[in-house]
VEXDREN-2710 file (C-alpha; in Angstrom, 1 decimal):
% VEXDREN-2710
k/r/px/py/pz
1/MET/-15.1/1.9/-25.8
2/LEU/-12.1/-0.1/-24.7
3/LYS/-12.0/-1.3/-21.1
4/ILE/-8.9/-1.4/-19.0
5/GLY/-8.8/-3.4/-15.8
6/ILE/-6.9/-2.3/-12.7
7/PRO/-6.5/-5.0/-9.9
8/ARG/-7.4/-3.8/-6.4
9/GLY/-4.1/-4.8/-4.9
10/LEU/-0.4/-3.9/-4.4
11/LEU/0.2/-0.3/-5.7
12/TYR/-3.5/0.3/-6.2
13/TYR/-3.6/2.2/-2.8
14/GLN/-0.8/4.5/-3.8
15/TYR/-1.7/5.3/-7.4
16/TYR/-5.3/4.5/-8.3
17/PRO/-6.4/8.2/-8.7
18/LEU/-3.4/8.8/-11.0
19/TRP/-4.0/5.7/-13.1
20/SER/-7.8/5.9/-13.3
21/THR/-7.9/9.6/-14.2
22/TYR/-5.3/9.1/-16.9
23/PHE/-7.0/6.2/-18.6
24/GLN/-10.5/7.8/-18.3
25/GLU/-9.2/11.0/-19.8
26/MET/-7.7/9.0/-22.6
27/GLY/-11.2/7.7/-23.4
28/LEU/-10.9/4.3/-21.8
29/GLU/-13.4/2.7/-19.4
30/VAL/-11.7/1.7/-16.1
31/VAL/-12.8/-1.6/-14.6
32/LEU/-11.8/-2.2/-11.0
33/SER/-11.7/-5.7/-9.5
34/GLU/-13.9/-6.5/-6.6
35/SER/-12.8/-5.9/-3.0
36/THR/-10.6/-8.7/-1.6
37/SER/-12.6/-11.7/-0.4
38/LYS/-12.0/-15.3/0.6
39/ALA/-12.7/-16.4/-3.0
40/ILE/-10.3/-13.9/-4.5
41/MET/-7.5/-14.8/-2.0
42/ALA/-8.1/-18.6/-2.6
43/ALA/-8.1/-18.2/-6.3
44/GLY/-4.8/-16.3/-6.3
45/SER/-3.2/-18.6/-3.8
46/SER/-4.1/-21.6/-6.0
47/ARG/-1.9/-20.2/-8.9
48/MET/1.2/-19.4/-6.8
49/VAL/3.8/-21.5/-5.1
50/ALA/3.4/-21.6/-1.3
51/GLU/6.5/-19.4/-0.7
52/THR/4.9/-16.4/-2.5
53/CYS/3.9/-13.6/-0.1
54/LEU/0.2/-13.0/0.6
55/PRO/0.0/-9.6/-1.2
56/VAL/1.1/-11.1/-4.5
57/LYS/-1.3/-14.1/-4.1
58/VAL/-4.1/-11.6/-3.4
59/TYR/-3.1/-9.5/-6.4
60/CYS/-3.2/-12.6/-8.7
61/GLY/-6.7/-13.2/-7.4
62/HIS/-7.7/-9.7/-8.4
63/VAL/-6.3/-10.3/-11.9
64/LEU/-8.4/-13.5/-12.1
65/ASP/-11.4/-11.5/-11.1
66/LEU/-10.9/-9.1/-14.1
67/VAL/-10.6/-11.9/-16.7
68/GLY/-13.5/-11.6/-19.1
69/LYS/-14.4/-8.1/-17.8
70/CYS/-11.9/-5.9/-19.8
71/ASP/-9.9/-5.7/-22.9
72/TYR/-6.5/-4.9/-21.2
73/ILE/-5.1/-5.1/-17.7
74/PHE/-2.8/-2.5/-16.4
75/ILE/0.2/-4.0/-14.6
76/PRO/3.2/-1.7/-14.4
77/ALA/6.7/-3.0/-13.7
78/ILE/7.9/-0.4/-11.1
79/ARG/11.5/-1.5/-10.7
80/SER/12.9/1.6/-9.1
81/ILE/11.8/5.2/-8.5
82/GLN/15.1/6.4/-6.9
83/LYS/18.7/5.6/-8.0
84/ASN/20.4/2.9/-5.9
85/VAL/17.1/2.0/-4.3
86/TYR/15.5/-1.2/-5.4
87/ASN/12.1/-2.8/-5.5
88/CYS/11.1/-6.4/-4.5
89/SER/11.8/-9.0/-7.1
90/LYS/8.0/-9.7/-7.4
91/PHE/7.4/-6.1/-8.3
92/LEU/10.2/-6.2/-10.9
93/GLY/8.7/-9.1/-12.7
94/LEU/5.0/-8.7/-11.9
95/PRO/3.8/-8.5/-15.5
96/ASP/5.7/-11.6/-16.5
97/LEU/4.7/-13.4/-13.3
98/ILE/1.0/-12.8/-14.0
99/LYS/1.4/-13.9/-17.7
100/ALA/2.9/-17.2/-16.5
101/VAL/0.3/-18.1/-13.9
102/VAL/-2.8/-16.6/-15.5
103/PRO/-2.5/-17.7/-19.2
104/GLN/-6.1/-16.6/-19.9
105/CYS/-5.3/-13.0/-18.8
106/PRO/-6.2/-10.3/-21.3
107/PRO/-3.3/-8.4/-22.9
108/ILE/-1.2/-6.6/-20.2
109/ILE/-0.2/-3.0/-20.4
110/ASP/3.2/-3.4/-18.8
111/ILE/4.9/0.0/-18.7
112/ASP/8.4/0.0/-17.2
113/ILE/9.5/2.6/-14.6
114/ASP/13.2/2.3/-13.7
115/ALA/15.4/5.0/-12.2
116/SER/18.5/3.3/-13.5
117/LYS/17.3/3.9/-17.0
118/GLY/16.2/7.5/-16.4
119/LYS/12.5/6.5/-16.2
120/CYS/12.0/7.2/-12.5
121/ASN/9.2/9.8/-13.0
122/LEU/5.8/8.4/-12.1
123/HIS/4.1/11.2/-14.1
124/PRO/1.9/9.6/-16.7
125/SER/3.6/11.6/-19.5
126/THR/6.3/9.0/-19.3
127/TYR/3.9/6.1/-20.1
128/ASP/4.4/4.6/-23.5
129/ILE/1.0/3.2/-24.2
130/GLY/1.1/3.7/-28.0
131/ARG/1.8/0.0/-28.3
132/TRP/-1.7/-0.8/-27.2
133/ILE/-3.9/2.2/-28.1
134/LYS/-3.3/5.1/-30.6
135/PRO/-3.8/8.2/-28.5
136/LYS/-3.8/11.7/-29.9
137/PRO/-0.7/13.5/-28.7
138/LYS/-2.6/16.6/-27.4
139/ARG/-5.2/14.4/-25.6
140/GLU/-2.5/12.3/-24.0
141/LYS/-0.7/15.4/-22.8
142/GLU/-3.9/16.8/-21.2
143/ALA/-4.8/13.5/-19.7
144/ALA/-1.3/13.2/-18.1
145/GLN/-1.6/16.7/-16.6
146/LEU/-5.1/16.0/-15.2
147/ALA/-4.0/12.6/-13.8
148/TRP/-1.0/14.2/-12.0
149/GLN/-3.3/16.9/-10.5
150/ALA/-5.6/14.1/-9.2
151/HIS/-2.5/12.3/-7.7
152/LEU/-1.4/15.5/-5.9
153/ALA/-4.9/16.1/-4.6
154/TYR/-4.9/12.5/-3.3
155/LEU/-1.5/13.0/-1.5
156/ASP/-2.7/16.3/-0.1
157/ALA/-5.8/14.7/1.4
158/MET/-3.7/12.1/3.1
159/ARG/-0.9/14.3/4.4
160/ASN/-2.7/17.5/5.3
161/ARG/-6.3/16.3/6.1
162/GLY/-5.6/12.9/7.6
163/VAL/-7.8/11.1/5.1
164/THR/-6.9/7.4/4.6
165/PRO/-6.8/5.7/1.1
166/VAL/-9.9/3.7/2.1
167/GLU/-11.8/6.8/2.9
168/TYR/-10.7/8.6/-0.2
169/LEU/-11.2/5.7/-2.7
170/ASP/-14.4/4.4/-1.2
171/ALA/-16.4/6.6/1.0
172/LYS/-18.8/3.7/1.8
173/LYS/-15.9/2.0/3.6
174/ALA/-14.7/4.9/5.7
175/THR/-12.7/3.5/8.6
176/THR/-12.3/6.5/10.9
177/SER/-14.5/9.2/12.2
178/SER/-12.9/12.6/13.1
179/ALA/-16.0/13.5/15.1
180/GLU/-15.3/10.8/17.7
181/LYS/-12.9/11.6/20.6
182/ARG/-10.3/9.0/21.2
183/SER/-8.1/8.6/24.3
184/LEU/-5.1/7.1/22.6
185/THR/-3.1/7.8/19.4
186/VAL/-1.6/4.8/17.6
187/ALA/0.5/4.7/14.5
188/LEU/-0.3/1.9/12.0
189/ILE/2.7/1.4/9.8
190/GLY/3.3/-0.9/6.8
191/HIS/2.7/-1.1/3.1
192/PRO/-0.6/0.3/2.0
193/TYR/-1.6/-3.0/0.4
194/ASN/-1.4/-4.6/3.8
195/ILE/-2.8/-2.0/6.2
196/TYR/-5.6/-0.9/4.0
197/ASP/-6.9/-4.2/2.7
198/GLU/-9.7/-4.8/5.1
199/PHE/-10.0/-8.5/4.4
200/ILE/-6.4/-9.7/4.9
201/THR/-6.0/-7.5/8.1
202/HIS/-9.5/-8.2/9.4
203/ARG/-10.4/-4.4/9.4
204/ILE/-7.5/-3.5/11.6
205/MET/-8.1/0.2/11.5
206/HIS/-11.8/-0.3/12.5
207/ARG/-10.6/-2.5/15.3
208/LEU/-8.2/0.1/16.6
209/ASN/-10.9/2.8/16.4
210/ALA/-13.3/0.5/18.3
211/LEU/-10.7/0.0/21.0
212/GLY/-10.5/3.8/21.6
213/ALA/-7.5/4.6/19.4
214/ARG/-7.0/7.4/16.9
215/VAL/-5.0/6.0/14.0
216/VAL/-2.2/7.8/12.2
217/THR/-0.5/6.3/9.1
218/PRO/2.7/6.7/7.2
219/GLU/1.0/8.9/4.6
220/MET/0.1/11.4/7.3
221/ALA/3.7/12.0/8.3
222/GLY/4.8/13.5/5.0
223/ASN/7.8/12.7/2.8
224/GLU/10.4/14.8/4.7
225/ALA/9.5/13.2/8.1
226/LEU/9.6/9.7/6.5
227/ALA/13.0/10.4/4.9
228/ALA/14.3/11.6/8.2
229/GLY/13.0/8.4/9.8
230/VAL/14.9/6.2/7.3
231/GLU/18.1/8.2/7.8
232/LYS/17.8/7.9/11.6
233/VAL/17.3/4.2/11.6
234/VAL/19.4/2.8/8.7
235/GLY/21.3/5.8/7.2
236/ARG/20.0/5.5/3.6
237/PRO/17.2/3.6/1.9
238/TYR/17.9/0.4/0.0
239/TRP/14.3/-0.8/-0.7
240/THR/11.7/1.1/-2.7
241/TYR/8.8/2.0/-0.3
242/GLU/11.1/1.4/2.7
243/ASP/9.8/4.7/4.1
244/GLU/6.4/3.0/4.7
245/ILE/8.0/0.8/7.4
246/VAL/11.5/2.0/8.3
247/GLY/10.8/5.7/7.8
248/ALA/7.4/5.6/9.5
249/GLY/8.9/3.5/12.3
250/GLY/11.8/5.9/12.8
251/HIS/9.4/8.9/12.8
252/TYR/6.5/7.5/15.0
253/LEU/8.6/5.6/17.6
254/ASP/9.9/9.0/18.7
255/ALA/6.7/11.0/18.2
256/ALA/4.2/12.2/20.8
257/ILE/1.9/9.2/20.4
258/ASP/1.0/6.2/22.6
259/GLY/2.2/3.3/20.5
260/VAL/3.1/1.8/17.1
261/VAL/1.5/-1.2/15.3
262/ALA/3.5/-2.6/12.4
263/VAL/2.0/-4.9/9.8
264/VAL/4.3/-7.0/7.6
265/SER/3.8/-10.0/5.3
266/PHE/5.1/-13.5/6.1
267/GLY/7.5/-14.7/3.4
268/CYS/8.5/-11.2/2.3
269/GLY/12.3/-10.8/2.3
270/PRO/12.4/-7.0/2.3
271/ASP/9.7/-6.8/5.0
272/SER/11.6/-9.2/7.3
273/THR/14.7/-7.0/6.9
274/MET/12.9/-3.8/7.4
275/ILE/10.9/-4.9/10.5
276/ASP/14.1/-6.2/12.1
277/VAL/15.8/-2.8/12.0
278/VAL/12.6/-1.2/13.3
279/GLN/12.4/-3.6/16.2
280/ARG/16.0/-3.0/17.1
281/TYR/15.4/0.8/17.0
282/ALA/12.3/0.4/19.2
283/LYS/14.6/-0.8/22.0
284/HIS/16.2/2.5/22.6
285/PRO/15.2/4.5/25.7
286/GLY/12.2/6.6/25.2
287/ALA/10.8/4.8/22.2
288/ARG/7.1/4.2/22.0
289/PRO/5.8/0.6/22.5
290/LEU/5.8/-1.4/19.3
291/LEU/3.5/-4.3/18.3
292/THR/4.5/-6.3/15.2
293/LEU/1.8/-8.3/13.3
294/VAL/3.0/-10.8/10.7
295/ILE/0.2/-11.8/8.4
296/ASP/-0.5/-14.5/5.8
297/GLU/-3.5/-16.3/4.5
298/HIS/-3.8/-18.3/7.7
299/THR/-3.9/-15.3/10.0
300/GLY/-7.0/-15.7/12.3
301/GLU/-9.2/-12.8/13.3
302/ALA/-9.5/-13.9/16.9
303/GLY/-5.8/-14.0/17.5
304/LEU/-5.2/-10.6/15.8
305/VAL/-8.0/-8.9/17.9
306/THR/-6.6/-10.5/21.1
307/ARG/-3.2/-9.1/20.4
308/LEU/-4.5/-5.6/19.6
309/GLU/-6.6/-5.6/22.8
310/ALA/-3.7/-6.6/24.9
311/PHE/-1.4/-4.0/23.3
312/LEU/-4.0/-1.2/23.6
313/ASP/-4.6/-2.1/27.3
314/MET/-0.8/-1.9/27.9
315/VAL/-0.3/1.5/26.3
316/ALA/-3.4/2.8/28.0
317/ARG/-2.1/1.9/31.4
318/LYS/1.3/3.4/30.5
319/ALA/-0.4/6.6/29.5
320/ARG/-2.3/6.8/32.7
321/ARG/0.9/6.3/34.7
322/SER/2.5/9.1/32.8
323/ALA/-0.4/11.5/33.2
END
């Protein structure tokens, strides 16, 4: 049985149920890289120039972790999923980037999804994997339908049941407990590959829970609320996945919660632009308090926890005064 590797980074948190179901139904064995660790981060960082953002360095480390464990590695080039809305240059050239810095990498299945070319549908039926394997048309069609159903179930769990990707993808690493009563509600916004990677953010969701906060995330707001948030803050989206920061910021800064924590990557051009407009929007009267955390491979746990503690203490006192 052929083995296909999927790195546990970048778009893994959005689409892993979709991808894994599709390839398993196609008769392939899915191999997932290990959870992010110091060794994985260091290995990826050693292959990249210093200016590369942390998520891409971590992703490279996950690819290195899969070398020797699989026959192929799945690295899609998601250029755009909406017309006139563009992805980061690293996402655009991710397969080529990995080929350049990891020469020992197994063959890469590098499907191309680009709205400008009419390939904006993330449905697996658009995947052209015949170049690597020879699937039976009927089986491929059934696999695509089952994968899409798995993806919709994943979205439903996050939007309607408040389940986080970490809880859904790995029950052993559940970060929240609905049975516990919490005095504060805090929105944690950012790209999933930042806020859900427990190593690079030092288990930030667990920290917030431990400090007495119930955490809500962009996925829990729903597409319509996030789109309205983008429109409210910047008018129209420019960057793919802008709703995870700008849309979530526009929505939660005006919501009935106690505060917003935004996590962005140092060295990421789109992130720096997006967080700037969110910070400007947060200055309007009535907006909820905003804490911005900029992370890289040098981010220390002690400093992050100290800032979270100070922020939660501030919003708790504000909530008591308003009560």
